[in-house]
TIMARLO-945981 format. One record per atom (N, C-alpha, C): residue number from 1; residue in one letter; atom name; x, y, z. Coordinates in nm, 2 decimals. Example, Ala and Ser with C-alpha at 12.3 -4.5 7.8 and 13.67 -1.06 7.14 Angstrom:
2
node zalum->1; fitor->A; vexkol->N; east->1.32; north->-0.57; up->0.78 .
node zalum->1; fitor->A; vexkol->CA; east->1.23; north->-0.45; up->0.78 .
node zalum->1; fitor->A; vexkol->C; east->1.32; north->-0.33; up->0.78 .
node zalum->2; fitor->S; vexkol->N; east->1.28; north->-0.22; up->0.71 .
node zalum->2; fitor->S; vexkol->CA; east->1.37; north->-0.11; up->0.71 .
node zalum->2; fitor->S; vexkol->C; east->1.29; north->0.00; up->0.79 .
***
This chain:
108
node zalum->1; fitor->M; vexkol->N; east->-7.77; north->1.17; up->0.12 .
node zalum->1; fitor->M; vexkol->CA; east->-7.88; north->1.20; up->0.19 .
node zalum->1; fitor->M; vexkol->C; east->-7.96; north->1.32; up->0.12 .
node zalum->2; fitor->A; vexkol->N; east->-8.09; north->1.30; up->0.14 .
node zalum->2; fitor->A; vexkol->CA; east->-8.12; north->1.44; up->0.09 .
node zalum->2; fitor->A; vexkol->C; east->-8.11; north->1.48; up->0.25 .
node zalum->3; fitor->N; vexkol->N; east->-8.19; north->1.60; up->0.21 .
node zalum->3; fitor->N; vexkol->CA; east->-8.15; north->1.81; up->0.23 .
node zalum->3; fitor->N; vexkol->C; east->-8.31; north->1.77; up->0.27 .
node zalum->4; fitor->K; vexkol->N; east->-8.25; north->1.78; up->0.40 .
node zalum->4; fitor->K; vexkol->CA; east->-8.41; north->1.77; up->0.51 .
node zalum->4; fitor->K; vexkol->C; east->-8.45; north->1.98; up->0.55 .
node zalum->5; fitor->E; vexkol->N; east->-8.50; north->2.01; up->0.57 .
node zalum->5; fitor->E; vexkol->CA; east->-8.56; north->2.16; up->0.61 .
node zalum->5; fitor->E; vexkol->C; east->-8.64; north->2.13; up->0.72 .
node zalum->6; fitor->Y; vexkol->N; east->-8.56; north->2.19; up->0.83 .
node zalum->6; fitor->Y; vexkol->CA; east->-8.74; north->2.15; up->0.99 .
node zalum->6; fitor->Y; vexkol->C; east->-8.77; north->2.32; up->0.96 .
node zalum->7; fitor->T; vexkol->N; east->-8.93; north->2.25; up->1.04 .
node zalum->7; fitor->T; vexkol->CA; east->-9.03; north->2.33; up->1.04 .
node zalum->7; fitor->T; vexkol->C; east->-9.05; north->2.48; up->1.08 .
node zalum->8; fitor->L; vexkol->N; east->-9.09; north->2.56; up->1.09 .
node zalum->8; fitor->L; vexkol->CA; east->-9.09; north->2.71; up->1.11 .
node zalum->8; fitor->L; vexkol->C; east->-9.12; north->2.71; up->1.29 .
node zalum->9; fitor->N; vexkol->N; east->-9.21; north->2.56; up->1.29 .
node zalum->9; fitor->N; vexkol->CA; east->-9.27; north->2.54; up->1.43 .
node zalum->9; fitor->N; vexkol->C; east->-9.20; north->2.51; up->1.48 .
node zalum->10; fitor->Q; vexkol->N; east->-9.09; north->2.36; up->1.43 .
node zalum->10; fitor->Q; vexkol->CA; east->-8.99; north->2.34; up->1.49 .
node zalum->10; fitor->Q; vexkol->C; east->-8.80; north->2.43; up->1.54 .
node zalum->11; fitor->E; vexkol->N; east->-8.85; north->2.50; up->1.41 .
node zalum->11; fitor->E; vexkol->CA; east->-8.75; north->2.54; up->1.53 .
node zalum->11; fitor->E; vexkol->C; east->-8.77; north->2.63; up->1.56 .
node zalum->12; fitor->Q; vexkol->N; east->-8.87; north->2.75; up->1.62 .
node zalum->12; fitor->Q; vexkol->CA; east->-8.87; north->2.79; up->1.70 .
node zalum->12; fitor->Q; vexkol->C; east->-8.92; north->2.73; up->1.87 .
node zalum->13; fitor->V; vexkol->N; east->-8.95; north->2.60; up->1.86 .
node zalum->13; fitor->V; vexkol->CA; east->-8.96; north->2.49; up->1.90 .
node zalum->13; fitor->V; vexkol->C; east->-8.78; north->2.55; up->1.99 .
node zalum->14; fitor->A; vexkol->N; east->-8.68; north->2.46; up->1.91 .
node zalum->14; fitor->A; vexkol->CA; east->-8.56; north->2.44; up->1.97 .
node zalum->14; fitor->A; vexkol->C; east->-8.51; north->2.59; up->2.05 .
node zalum->15; fitor->R; vexkol->N; east->-8.58; north->2.69; up->1.97 .
node zalum->15; fitor->R; vexkol->CA; east->-8.50; north->2.78; up->2.01 .
node zalum->15; fitor->R; vexkol->C; east->-8.52; north->2.86; up->2.18 .
node zalum->16; fitor->F; vexkol->N; east->-8.72; north->2.81; up->2.17 .
node zalum->16; fitor->F; vexkol->CA; east->-8.74; north->2.90; up->2.27 .
node zalum->16; fitor->F; vexkol->C; east->-8.71; north->2.77; up->2.41 .
node zalum->17; fitor->A; vexkol->N; east->-8.72; north->2.61; up->2.37 .
node zalum->17; fitor->A; vexkol->CA; east->-8.62; north->2.53; up->2.47 .
node zalum->17; fitor->A; vexkol->C; east->-8.48; north->2.55; up->2.49 .
node zalum->18; fitor->K; vexkol->N; east->-8.40; north->2.58; up->2.36 .
node zalum->18; fitor->K; vexkol->CA; east->-8.24; north->2.62; up->2.41 .
node zalum->18; fitor->K; vexkol->C; east->-8.24; north->2.68; up->2.56 .
node zalum->19; fitor->A; vexkol->N; east->-8.31; north->2.87; up->2.47 .
node zalum->19; fitor->A; vexkol->CA; east->-8.31; north->2.93; up->2.63 .
node zalum->19; fitor->A; vexkol->C; east->-8.34; north->2.95; up->2.71 .
node zalum->20; fitor->M; vexkol->N; east->-8.47; north->2.82; up->2.74 .
node zalum->20; fitor->M; vexkol->CA; east->-8.49; north->2.86; up->2.90 .
node zalum->20; fitor->M; vexkol->C; east->-8.41; north->2.69; up->2.95 .
node zalum->21; fitor->G; vexkol->N; east->-8.30; north->2.69; up->2.91 .
node zalum->21; fitor->G; vexkol->CA; east->-8.21; north->2.49; up->2.92 .
node zalum->21; fitor->G; vexkol->C; east->-8.10; north->2.55; up->3.03 .
node zalum->22; fitor->H; vexkol->N; east->-8.15; north->2.65; up->3.14 .
node zalum->22; fitor->H; vexkol->CA; east->-8.07; north->2.67; up->3.21 .
node zalum->22; fitor->H; vexkol->C; east->-8.18; north->2.69; up->3.37 .
node zalum->23; fitor->P; vexkol->N; east->-8.15; north->2.59; up->3.44 .
node zalum->23; fitor->P; vexkol->CA; east->-8.30; north->2.69; up->3.61 .
node zalum->23; fitor->P; vexkol->C; east->-8.25; north->2.79; up->3.61 .
node zalum->24; fitor->A; vexkol->N; east->-8.10; north->2.88; up->3.58 .
node zalum->24; fitor->A; vexkol->CA; east->-8.15; north->3.01; up->3.71 .
node zalum->24; fitor->A; vexkol->C; east->-8.23; north->3.11; up->3.58 .
node zalum->25; fitor->R; vexkol->N; east->-8.27; north->3.02; up->3.45 .
node zalum->25; fitor->R; vexkol->CA; east->-8.37; north->3.12; up->3.30 .
node zalum->25; fitor->R; vexkol->C; east->-8.47; north->3.07; up->3.30 .
node zalum->26; fitor->I; vexkol->N; east->-8.57; north->2.96; up->3.38 .
node zalum->26; fitor->I; vexkol->CA; east->-8.67; north->2.90; up->3.40 .
node zalum->26; fitor->I; vexkol->C; east->-8.69; north->2.99; up->3.51 .
node zalum->27; fitor->A; vexkol->N; east->-8.63; north->3.04; up->3.68 .
node zalum->27; fitor->A; vexkol->CA; east->-8.62; north->3.10; up->3.72 .
node zalum->27; fitor->A; vexkol->C; east->-8.63; north->3.25; up->3.71 .
node zalum->28; fitor->I; vexkol->N; east->-8.54; north->3.30; up->3.66 .
node zalum->28; fitor->I; vexkol->CA; east->-8.59; north->3.47; up->3.58 .
node zalum->28; fitor->I; vexkol->C; east->-8.74; north->3.45; up->3.52 .
node zalum->29; fitor->L; vexkol->N; east->-8.76; north->3.32; up->3.42 .
node zalum->29; fitor->L; vexkol->CA; east->-8.92; north->3.36; up->3.41 .
node zalum->29; fitor->L; vexkol->C; east->-9.06; north->3.36; up->3.44 .
node zalum->30; fitor->E; vexkol->N; east->-9.01; north->3.23; up->3.58 .
node zalum->30; fitor->E; vexkol->CA; east->-9.15; north->3.22; up->3.64 .
node zalum->30; fitor->E; vexkol->C; east->-9.19; north->3.41; up->3.79 .
node zalum->31; fitor->F; vexkol->N; east->-9.02; north->3.46; up->3.83 .
node zalum->31; fitor->F; vexkol->CA; east->-9.00; north->3.51; up->3.88 .
node zalum->31; fitor->F; vexkol->C; east->-9.11; north->3.72; up->3.76 .
node zalum->32; fitor->L; vexkol->N; east->-9.06; north->3.71; up->3.62 .
node zalum->32; fitor->L; vexkol->CA; east->-9.09; north->3.83; up->3.57 .
node zalum->32; fitor->L; vexkol->C; east->-9.25; north->3.73; up->3.51 .
node zalum->33; fitor->A; vexkol->N; east->-9.34; north->3.66; up->3.52 .
node zalum->33; fitor->A; vexkol->CA; east->-9.43; north->3.62; up->3.48 .
node zalum->33; fitor->A; vexkol->C; east->-9.51; north->3.62; up->3.59 .
node zalum->34; fitor->K; vexkol->N; east->-9.47; north->3.63; up->3.74 .
node zalum->34; fitor->K; vexkol->CA; east->-9.54; north->3.70; up->3.86 .
node zalum->34; fitor->K; vexkol->C; east->-9.57; north->3.88; up->3.86 .
node zalum->35; fitor->Q; vexkol->N; east->-9.46; north->3.98; up->3.68 .
node zalum->35; fitor->Q; vexkol->CA; east->-9.47; north->4.07; up->3.76 .
node zalum->35; fitor->Q; vexkol->C; east->-9.52; north->4.13; up->3.60 .
node zalum->36; fitor->T; vexkol->N; east->-9.55; north->4.27; up->3.66 .
node zalum->36; fitor->T; vexkol->CA; east->-9.63; north->4.32; up->3.50 .
node zalum->36; fitor->T; vexkol->C; east->-9.42; north->4.41; up->3.48 .
node zalum->37; fitor->E; vexkol->N; east->-9.35; north->4.43; up->3.54 .
node zalum->37; fitor->E; vexkol->CA; east->-9.20; north->4.46; up->3.48 .
node zalum->37; fitor->E; vexkol->C; east->-9.18; north->4.47; up->3.61 .
node zalum->38; fitor->C; vexkol->N; east->-9.03; north->4.48; up->3.57 .
node zalum->38; fitor->C; vexkol->CA; east->-8.88; north->4.48; up->3.71 .
node zalum->38; fitor->C; vexkol->C; east->-8.79; north->4.52; up->3.62 .
node zalum->39; fitor->Y; vexkol->N; east->-8.69; north->4.54; up->3.74 .
node zalum->39; fitor->Y; vexkol->CA; east->-8.60; north->4.60; up->3.67 .
node zalum->39; fitor->Y; vexkol->C; east->-8.47; north->4.56; up->3.73 .
node zalum->40; fitor->F; vexkol->N; east->-8.34; north->4.51; up->3.65 .
node zalum->40; fitor->F; vexkol->CA; east->-8.22; north->4.48; up->3.65 .
node zalum->40; fitor->F; vexkol->C; east->-8.18; north->4.34; up->3.80 .
node zalum->41; fitor->G; vexkol->N; east->-8.23; north->4.51; up->3.87 .
node zalum->41; fitor->G; vexkol->CA; east->-8.16; north->4.49; up->4.06 .
node zalum->41; fitor->G; vexkol->C; east->-8.28; north->4.39; up->4.13 .
node zalum->42; fitor->D; vexkol->N; east->-8.42; north->4.40; up->4.10 .
node zalum->42; fitor->D; vexkol->CA; east->-8.54; north->4.29; up->4.12 .
node zalum->42; fitor->D; vexkol->C; east->-8.48; north->4.18; up->4.08 .
node zalum->43; fitor->I; vexkol->N; east->-8.47; north->4.15; up->3.91 .
node zalum->43; fitor->I; vexkol->CA; east->-8.38; north->4.04; up->3.95 .
node zalum->43; fitor->I; vexkol->C; east->-8.28; north->3.96; up->3.95 .
node zalum->44; fitor->H; vexkol->N; east->-8.14; north->4.05; up->4.00 .
node zalum->44; fitor->H; vexkol->CA; east->-8.05; north->3.99; up->4.07 .
node zalum->44; fitor->H; vexkol->C; east->-8.08; north->3.98; up->4.25 .
node zalum->45; fitor->E; vexkol->N; east->-8.12; north->4.07; up->4.32 .
node zalum->45; fitor->E; vexkol->CA; east->-8.16; north->4.01; up->4.40 .
node zalum->45; fitor->E; vexkol->C; east->-8.24; north->3.89; up->4.42 .
node zalum->46; fitor->E; vexkol->N; east->-8.31; north->3.88; up->4.37 .
node zalum->46; fitor->E; vexkol->CA; east->-8.41; north->3.70; up->4.34 .
node zalum->46; fitor->E; vexkol->C; east->-8.35; north->3.63; up->4.34 .
node zalum->47; fitor->L; vexkol->N; east->-8.16; north->3.61; up->4.24 .
node zalum->47; fitor->L; vexkol->CA; east->-8.09; north->3.46; up->4.17 .
node zalum->47; fitor->L; vexkol->C; east->-7.97; north->3.53; up->4.29 .
node zalum->48; fitor->P; vexkol->N; east->-7.94; north->3.37; up->4.35 .
node zalum->48; fitor->P; vexkol->CA; east->-7.81; north->3.31; up->4.38 .
node zalum->48; fitor->P; vexkol->C; east->-7.65; north->3.31; up->4.29 .
node zalum->49; fitor->I; vexkol->N; east->-7.66; north->3.48; up->4.24 .
node zalum->49; fitor->I; vexkol->CA; east->-7.58; north->3.41; up->4.13 .
node zalum->49; fitor->I; vexkol->C; east->-7.57; north->3.57; up->4.12 .
node zalum->50; fitor->A; vexkol->N; east->-7.39; north->3.59; up->4.05 .
node zalum->50; fitor->A; vexkol->CA; east->-7.34; north->3.70; up->3.99 .
node zalum->50; fitor->A; vexkol->C; east->-7.38; north->3.80; up->3.92 .
node zalum->51; fitor->K; vexkol->N; east->-7.38; north->3.97; up->3.90 .
node zalum->51; fitor->K; vexkol->CA; east->-7.46; north->3.98; up->3.86 .
node zalum->51; fitor->K; vexkol->C; east->-7.44; north->4.03; up->3.67 .
node zalum->52; fitor->A; vexkol->N; east->-7.28; north->3.96; up->3.65 .
node zalum->52; fitor->A; vexkol->CA; east->-7.26; north->3.96; up->3.54 .
node zalum->52; fitor->A; vexkol->C; east->-7.36; north->3.77; up->3.45 .
node zalum->53; fitor->T; vexkol->N; east->-7.37; north->3.76; up->3.58 .
node zalum->53; fitor->T; vexkol->CA; east->-7.38; north->3.51; up->3.46 .
node zalum->53; fitor->T; vexkol->C; east->-7.57; north->3.59; up->3.50 .
node zalum->54; fitor->V; vexkol->N; east->-7.63; north->3.66; up->3.60 .
node zalum->54; fitor->V; vexkol->CA; east->-7.76; north->3.72; up->3.54 .
node zalum->54; fitor->V; vexkol->C; east->-7.79; north->3.83; up->3.38 .
node zalum->55; fitor->S; vexkol->N; east->-7.68; north->3.86; up->3.35 .
node zalum->55; fitor->S; vexkol->CA; east->-7.64; north->3.95; up->3.24 .
node zalum->55; fitor->S; vexkol->C; east->-7.65; north->3.91; up->3.14 .
node zalum->56; fitor->Q; vexkol->N; east->-7.58; north->3.79; up->3.16 .
node zalum->56; fitor->Q; vexkol->CA; east->-7.60; north->3.69; up->3.03 .
node zalum->56; fitor->Q; vexkol->C; east->-7.79; north->3.59; up->3.05 .
node zalum->57; fitor->H; vexkol->N; east->-7.77; north->3.57; up->3.15 .
node zalum->57; fitor->H; vexkol->CA; east->-7.92; north->3.49; up->3.12 .
node zalum->57; fitor->H; vexkol->C; east->-8.01; north->3.57; up->3.02 .
node zalum->58; fitor->L; vexkol->N; east->-7.99; north->3.69; up->3.08 .
node zalum->58; fitor->L; vexkol->CA; east->-8.16; north->3.78; up->3.07 .
node zalum->58; fitor->L; vexkol->C; east->-8.10; north->3.81; up->2.85 .
node zalum->59; fitor->K; vexkol->N; east->-7.95; north->3.80; up->2.91 .
node zalum->59; fitor->K; vexkol->CA; east->-7.93; north->3.86; up->2.67 .
node zalum->59; fitor->K; vexkol->C; east->-8.02; north->3.73; up->2.63 .
node zalum->60; fitor->E; vexkol->N; east->-7.99; north->3.59; up->2.69 .
node zalum->60; fitor->E; vexkol->CA; east->-8.01; north->3.44; up->2.60 .
node zalum->60; fitor->E; vexkol->C; east->-8.17; north->3.49; up->2.59 .
node zalum->61; fitor->L; vexkol->N; east->-8.26; north->3.52; up->2.70 .
node zalum->61; fitor->L; vexkol->CA; east->-8.39; north->3.54; up->2.72 .
node zalum->61; fitor->L; vexkol->C; east->-8.44; north->3.58; up->2.63 .
node zalum->62; fitor->K; vexkol->N; east->-8.39; north->3.71; up->2.62 .
node zalum->62; fitor->K; vexkol->CA; east->-8.39; north->3.81; up->2.54 .
node zalum->62; fitor->K; vexkol->C; east->-8.38; north->3.80; up->2.38 .
node zalum->63; fitor->E; vexkol->N; east->-8.32; north->3.80; up->2.34 .
node zalum->63; fitor->E; vexkol->CA; east->-8.22; north->3.69; up->2.23 .
node zalum->63; fitor->E; vexkol->C; east->-8.37; north->3.63; up->2.17 .
node zalum->64; fitor->A; vexkol->N; east->-8.35; north->3.51; up->2.20 .
node zalum->64; fitor->A; vexkol->CA; east->-8.48; north->3.37; up->2.17 .
node zalum->64; fitor->A; vexkol->C; east->-8.65; north->3.50; up->2.19 .
node zalum->65; fitor->G; vexkol->N; east->-8.65; north->3.61; up->2.25 .
node zalum->65; fitor->G; vexkol->CA; east->-8.76; north->3.61; up->2.20 .
node zalum->65; fitor->G; vexkol->C; east->-8.86; north->3.66; up->2.36 .
node zalum->66; fitor->L; vexkol->N; east->-8.81; north->3.52; up->2.43 .
node zalum->66; fitor->L; vexkol->CA; east->-8.90; north->3.54; up->2.53 .
node zalum->66; fitor->L; vexkol->C; east->-8.93; north->3.63; up->2.62 .
node zalum->67; fitor->I; vexkol->N; east->-8.84; north->3.73; up->2.66 .
node zalum->67; fitor->I; vexkol->CA; east->-8.85; north->3.86; up->2.74 .
node zalum->67; fitor->I; vexkol->C; east->-8.85; north->4.03; up->2.65 .
node zalum->68; fitor->Q; vexkol->N; east->-8.85; north->4.10; up->2.71 .
node zalum->68; fitor->Q; vexkol->CA; east->-8.81; north->4.15; up->2.72 .
node zalum->68; fitor->Q; vexkol->C; east->-8.76; north->4.32; up->2.77 .
node zalum->69; fitor->G; vexkol->N; east->-8.74; north->4.43; up->2.76 .
node zalum->69; fitor->G; vexkol->CA; east->-8.60; north->4.54; up->2.82 .
node zalum->69; fitor->G; vexkol->C; east->-8.58; north->4.63; up->2.76 .
node zalum->70; fitor->E; vexkol->N; east->-8.67; north->4.71; up->2.83 .
node zalum->70; fitor->E; vexkol->CA; east->-8.62; north->4.85; up->2.85 .
node zalum->70; fitor->E; vexkol->C; east->-8.54; north->5.00; up->2.91 .
node zalum->71; fitor->I; vexkol->N; east->-8.45; north->5.00; up->2.86 .
node zalum->71; fitor->I; vexkol->CA; east->-8.38; north->5.16; up->2.89 .
node zalum->71; fitor->I; vexkol->C; east->-8.40; north->5.23; up->2.91 .
node zalum->72; fitor->E; vexkol->N; east->-8.41; north->5.28; up->3.04 .
node zalum->72; fitor->E; vexkol->CA; east->-8.43; north->5.33; up->3.13 .
node zalum->72; fitor->E; vexkol->C; east->-8.34; north->5.40; up->3.28 .
node zalum->73; fitor->T; vexkol->N; east->-8.30; north->5.45; up->3.16 .
node zalum->73; fitor->T; vexkol->CA; east->-8.16; north->5.58; up->3.24 .
node zalum->73; fitor->T; vexkol->C; east->-8.17; north->5.59; up->3.38 .
node zalum->74; fitor->P; vexkol->N; east->-8.06; north->5.48; up->3.50 .
node zalum->74; fitor->P; vexkol->CA; east->-7.99; north->5.46; up->3.41 .
node zalum->74; fitor->P; vexkol->C; east->-7.99; north->5.30; up->3.41 .
node zalum->75; fitor->R; vexkol->N; east->-8.17; north->5.30; up->3.44 .
node zalum->75; fitor->R; vexkol->CA; east->-8.19; north->5.14; up->3.45 .
node zalum->75; fitor->R; vexkol->C; east->-8.24; north->5.14; up->3.35 .
node zalum->76; fitor->V; vexkol->N; east->-8.20; north->4.94; up->3.35 .
node zalum->76; fitor->V; vexkol->CA; east->-8.33; north->4.89; up->3.27 .
node zalum->76; fitor->V; vexkol->C; east->-8.43; north->4.77; up->3.28 .
node zalum->77; fitor->K; vexkol->N; east->-8.53; north->4.81; up->3.27 .
node zalum->77; fitor->K; vexkol->CA; east->-8.69; north->4.77; up->3.28 .
node zalum->77; fitor->K; vexkol->C; east->-8.68; north->4.61; up->3.21 .
node zalum->78; fitor->Y; vexkol->N; east->-8.76; north->4.48; up->3.26 .
node zalum->78; fitor->Y; vexkol->CA; east->-8.76; north->4.43; up->3.18 .
node zalum->78; fitor->Y; vexkol->C; east->-8.90; north->4.34; up->3.26 .
node zalum->79; fitor->C; vexkol->N; east->-8.97; north->4.23; up->3.11 .
node zalum->79; fitor->C; vexkol->CA; east->-9.11; north->4.19; up->3.09 .
node zalum->79; fitor->C; vexkol->C; east->-9.11; north->4.06; up->3.04 .
node zalum->80; fitor->I; vexkol->N; east->-9.20; north->3.97; up->3.03 .
node zalum->80; fitor->I; vexkol->CA; east->-9.25; north->3.89; up->2.97 .
node zalum->80; fitor->I; vexkol->C; east->-9.25; north->3.87; up->2.81 .
node zalum->81; fitor->N; vexkol->N; east->-9.21; north->3.89; up->2.71 .
node zalum->81; fitor->N; vexkol->CA; east->-9.28; north->3.90; up->2.57 .
node zalum->81; fitor->N; vexkol->C; east->-9.45; north->3.88; up->2.58 .
node zalum->82; fitor->R; vexkol->N; east->-9.46; north->3.90; up->2.58 .
node zalum->82; fitor->R; vexkol->CA; east->-9.65; north->3.80; up->2.61 .
node zalum->82; fitor->R; vexkol->C; east->-9.69; north->3.78; up->2.51 .
node zalum->83; fitor->E; vexkol->N; east->-9.62; north->3.81; up->2.34 .
node zalum->83; fitor->E; vexkol->CA; east->-9.68; north->3.75; up->2.23 .
node zalum->83; fitor->E; vexkol->C; east->-9.68; north->3.67; up->2.23 .
node zalum->84; fitor->N; vexkol->N; east->-9.50; north->3.67; up->2.28 .
node zalum->84; fitor->N; vexkol->CA; east->-9.43; north->3.49; up->2.22 .
node zalum->84; fitor->N; vexkol->C; east->-9.42; north->3.44; up->2.35 .
node zalum->85; fitor->W; vexkol->N; east->-9.45; north->3.50; up->2.46 .
node zalum->85; fitor->W; vexkol->CA; east->-9.49; north->3.36; up->2.60 .
node zalum->85; fitor->W; vexkol->C; east->-9.62; north->3.30; up->2.51 .
node zalum->86; fitor->K; vexkol->N; east->-9.70; north->3.40; up->2.43 .
node zalum->86; fitor->K; vexkol->CA; east->-9.83; north->3.31; up->2.44 .
node zalum->86; fitor->K; vexkol->C; east->-9.78; north->3.18; up->2.34 .
node zalum->87; fitor->L; vexkol->N; east->-9.73; north->3.19; up->2.18 .
node zalum->87; fitor->L; vexkol->CA; east->-9.71; north->3.12; up->2.14 .
node zalum->87; fitor->L; vexkol->C; east->-9.58; north->3.01; up->2.17 .
node zalum->88; fitor->A; vexkol->N; east->-9.52; north->3.09; up->2.29 .
node zalum->88; fitor->A; vexkol->CA; east->-9.43; north->2.90; up->2.28 .
node zalum->88; fitor->A; vexkol->C; east->-9.53; north->2.81; up->2.38 .
node zalum->89; fitor->H; vexkol->N; east->-9.61; north->2.90; up->2.43 .
node zalum->89; fitor->H; vexkol->CA; east->-9.75; north->2.79; up->2.52 .
node zalum->89; fitor->H; vexkol->C; east->-9.84; north->2.72; up->2.42 .
node zalum->90; fitor->K; vexkol->N; east->-9.88; north->2.82; up->2.31 .
node zalum->90; fitor->K; vexkol->CA; east->-9.88; north->2.69; up->2.24 .
node zalum->90; fitor->K; vexkol->C; east->-9.83; north->2.59; up->2.16 .
node zalum->91; fitor->L; vexkol->N; east->-9.70; north->2.67; up->2.08 .
node zalum->91; fitor->L; vexkol->CA; east->-9.58; north->2.59; up->2.05 .
node zalum->91; fitor->L; vexkol->C; east->-9.60; north->2.45; up->2.10 .
node zalum->92; fitor->F; vexkol->N; east->-9.53; north->2.48; up->2.23 .
node zalum->92; fitor->F; vexkol->CA; east->-9.54; north->2.38; up->2.32 .
node zalum->92; fitor->F; vexkol->C; east->-9.65; north->2.25; up->2.35 .
node zalum->93; fitor->G; vexkol->N; east->-9.78; north->2.30; up->2.41 .
node zalum->93; fitor->G; vexkol->CA; east->-9.86; north->2.27; up->2.33 .
node zalum->93; fitor->G; vexkol->C; east->-9.88; north->2.10; up->2.24 .
node zalum->94; fitor->E; vexkol->N; east->-9.86; north->2.22; up->2.14 .
node zalum->94; fitor->E; vexkol->CA; east->-9.88; north->2.14; up->2.06 .
node zalum->94; fitor->E; vexkol->C; east->-9.81; north->2.02; up->2.05 .
node zalum->95; fitor->F; vexkol->N; east->-9.66; north->2.07; up->2.05 .
node zalum->95; fitor->F; vexkol->CA; east->-9.56; north->1.95; up->2.07 .
node zalum->95; fitor->F; vexkol->C; east->-9.56; north->1.78; up->2.14 .
node zalum->96; fitor->F; vexkol->N; east->-9.63; north->1.86; up->2.29 .
node zalum->96; fitor->F; vexkol->CA; east->-9.64; north->1.79; up->2.38 .
node zalum->96; fitor->F; vexkol->C; east->-9.72; north->1.72; up->2.42 .
node zalum->97; fitor->G; vexkol->N; east->-9.85; north->1.73; up->2.27 .
node zalum->97; fitor->G; vexkol->CA; east->-10.01; north->1.65; up->2.27 .
node zalum->97; fitor->G; vexkol->C; east->-9.98; north->1.63; up->2.24 .
node zalum->98; fitor->T; vexkol->N; east->-9.87; north->1.57; up->2.06 .
node zalum->98; fitor->T; vexkol->CA; east->-9.87; north->1.52; up->1.98 .
node zalum->98; fitor->T; vexkol->C; east->-9.78; north->1.39; up->1.96 .
node zalum->99; fitor->C; vexkol->N; east->-9.81; north->1.30; up->2.09 .
node zalum->99; fitor->C; vexkol->CA; east->-9.71; north->1.15; up->2.15 .
node zalum->99; fitor->C; vexkol->C; east->-9.94; north->1.04; up->2.11 .
node zalum->100; fitor->A; vexkol->N; east->-9.87; north->0.93; up->2.04 .
node zalum->100; fitor->A; vexkol->CA; east->-9.91; north->0.88; up->2.01 .
node zalum->100; fitor->A; vexkol->C; east->-10.04; north->0.79; up->2.07 .
node zalum->101; fitor->C; vexkol->N; east->-9.90; north->0.77; up->2.21 .
node zalum->101; fitor->C; vexkol->CA; east->-9.93; north->0.63; up->2.31 .
node zalum->101; fitor->C; vexkol->C; east->-9.99; north->0.74; up->2.41 .
node zalum->102; fitor->K; vexkol->N; east->-10.14; north->0.67; up->2.48 .
node zalum->102; fitor->K; vexkol->CA; east->-10.16; north->0.76; up->2.55 .
node zalum->102; fitor->K; vexkol->C; east->-10.22; north->0.64; up->2.70 .
node zalum->103; fitor->K; vexkol->N; east->-10.09; north->0.55; up->2.71 .
node zalum->103; fitor->K; vexkol->CA; east->-10.08; north->0.41; up->2.82 .
node zalum->103; fitor->K; vexkol->C; east->-9.90; north->0.52; up->2.96 .
node zalum->104; fitor->E; vexkol->N; east->-9.96; north->0.43; up->3.03 .
node zalum->104; fitor->E; vexkol->CA; east->-9.86; north->0.51; up->3.12 .
node zalum->104; fitor->E; vexkol->C; east->-9.70; north->0.48; up->3.02 .
node zalum->105; fitor->S; vexkol->N; east->-9.67; north->0.41; up->2.96 .
node zalum->105; fitor->S; vexkol->CA; east->-9.54; north->0.33; up->2.86 .
node zalum->105; fitor->S; vexkol->C; east->-9.64; north->0.26; up->2.78 .
node zalum->106; fitor->C; vexkol->N; east->-9.54; north->0.32; up->2.67 .
node zalum->106; fitor->C; vexkol->CA; east->-9.55; north->0.25; up->2.52 .
node zalum->106; fitor->C; vexkol->C; east->-9.47; north->0.12; up->2.47 .
node zalum->107; fitor->C; vexkol->N; east->-9.34; north->0.10; up->2.59 .
node zalum->107; fitor->C; vexkol->CA; east->-9.26; north->0.00; up->2.57 .
node zalum->107; fitor->C; vexkol->C; east->-9.32; north->-0.06; up->2.61 .
node zalum->108; fitor->E; vexkol->N; east->-9.44; north->-0.11; up->2.70 .
node zalum->108; fitor->E; vexkol->CA; east->-9.46; north->-0.27; up->2.77 .
node zalum->108; fitor->E; vexkol->C; east->-9.48; north->-0.36; up->2.60 .
***
């Protein structure tokens, strides 16, 4: 079996998609996209889940590079990572724009 490697774009799209693969993370991204900055407590108040769960979701989004956090003792401030947000927009746009079939269904 041949050893085929994935392109950097394929790996990045998969990384972003995995991070966005939970409704709570989508809710966090939607919330943060409407803010210039916000604190953990603001995010926790927005979601019907435990603080520990919010923390885990924020960690996943931060590790994927979709958000960034800054410690302002005793709080943590979060915002969208604008550079990676633009990259995700570009990569997902390219990915979803590659479908050769322009009809409603190519299977007919």
